[in-house]
Steps between C-alpha positions, in 0.01 A plus 500: 500500500494118479307317229237383752443855627494633143217261422297650788560863405216726388483855377483752781189672363320165478589416860362835616185450293451145631513633856188704428673831568466636147451410137810430289481845346472660843784278624721632218432855620586405858831359379584797275419748778732325746244357739635142475809346659642150455727373778541857624593649162266738321400374155409727208548265206195330347534133413705408807441143618493387862470176692187522719634232734832670576492869397352756740275739308365812669271777374525833681686326778235231555558131418307373201224269617476148367247422230147472639179353362396663176188716527299668224235762575258722313430843653245761399695821552289802597572853382747693713718199589864461396610179329792451737561328831620813684504876456733751671219759503262262681243499220263200466662199332383153398690364801229651721263230370737204543567487873370142530680359196747252656809589291641807333363554148560766237289643215536371145510827307318805627198728475520877541368683807203620293429157346317206653437134444678168467850454643682169531715439809746217558825393662596304185757700306499265201124529464516880524772507235295285263195724536693823445743387229409657162546169316204348688262766361266456796186699430372764742140620466383842618181703518579858402290817530620800300403868515313509171398300196767355274453458126550156341812621319652612831438158655648338190825686570526325836456162329766580240739630764624827650833608644506585871773547757657155512443400137236415245189321624169382356173370639408138422134597501282799593125475533258778589262396776198644676478493876210564738696788653607638160381804305486623142767759579782265599597177320586171672729245334614148571867488399741205481878550495803273543765757587529637852673836465459774758167684461462331162124532449491858626783593264334324208177694536697822547647436155153527346396799710319353802558470873413181684246571775470147639716192449428154635688178421247219485706206371851363457484236230165331556521539878224751568423728791136391497303594811801540730441815703751783540758416763430127488766232449465140383754219477530346155498128422671326207204540265490875567873536437468333161247765397764772540680364194186456286460802267188708551282563196180702444292195406589333831407811694164529329425130551574515873333842547759569767483878487234753591478629151342422162696492179405761238723371222742222411875534536782295356739322731844350453551183698814441707657156552385319813763413759470277804593628847669298775275236654457629855203540732438681827287456813227734615526755779333819616621854437506805725398847393711807563380726777201708398412282198242229442634151571595327173419136450783259426377170368574222256422578141215308341608621157545207266 
C-alpha cells in the first residue's frame, strides 16, 4: 500500500461501525465469525486496516454502505420486546417501532425481554463505544421491585460488591422508594450502576436472596426517560447527548423529582467522571408502529 493510501486507512471494525451497521464491539464479532470480506477475501483477524476509497468491504455478501448522517434516539422499550433489530423466531423487536427512521440504527447496550425502559439507538459506532466502554463509567439508573423486603445489611452488601457471572460488581447507590402502585409486602428501590453485565441487577438481588419482579431503566447518565410513553421514540439533540455522560446522583434525582416515587432514606453515591460525546444533531421525523400496536411518536427531544 502506498504512503498516501496508508494515510487514508482505517480499522475495519471502525469502518463497519461508521456505516451504522453495528457498534464496534458488534463489528468485531461479525469479523471473528467470518461475515466480512475485503476485496473478495474473508477476514477473521481483528485490527485489520482498509482503505475506504479503494477496498471493497462486504458483510454477508452485501456491500458496506457509505457513512450516513449520525442519528441518536431514545426509545422507551415495552415489556416483551427484544433489544435486537431482527429475530429468527419472529418475536417482537425494537425494529418494529423504527420503520420511519430514515437510516439503519442499532441499540447501545440492551434490556432483557422482561425488562423495560430507556434504550439508546444510533448509527454512530464511536458514540456507542464511548457509552458502553467500562472506562467511561456511564451511570444507568433503574427502578427495581423485589419479591419481599430486604434488610439494610443485605442492601449494604450490594453497595460493597458481590460476585456474579461475569465478575464482581457493586451498586453506586441504592435508595428505597415508595410508589403509588407499591405495597408493604414488596420493596421498590432506585438503583444506580455503571457496569452493564448480562442480567446484572437480577443476579445481584439473587445473591441476597430475592427475585426481581419488575425492572425499569429510567436514566442513562442524567438523560432521563421522563414522561416518554412505552413504545415512543425521540431524536436527541446535542444538549441531550451531553447528559448521557453526566453521572447520575441521588441528590439530582430528588431535586428534579423525575420519578414516580418518594425517597424513604438517603443513599451514598460514587460519582463517575464526565465525558463529552460527539457533537452531532439530528432532524425530526415521524415513526410507524408495528402492526397491531399503538402508533409510537417520533419527535425531537426537548430535553436540555
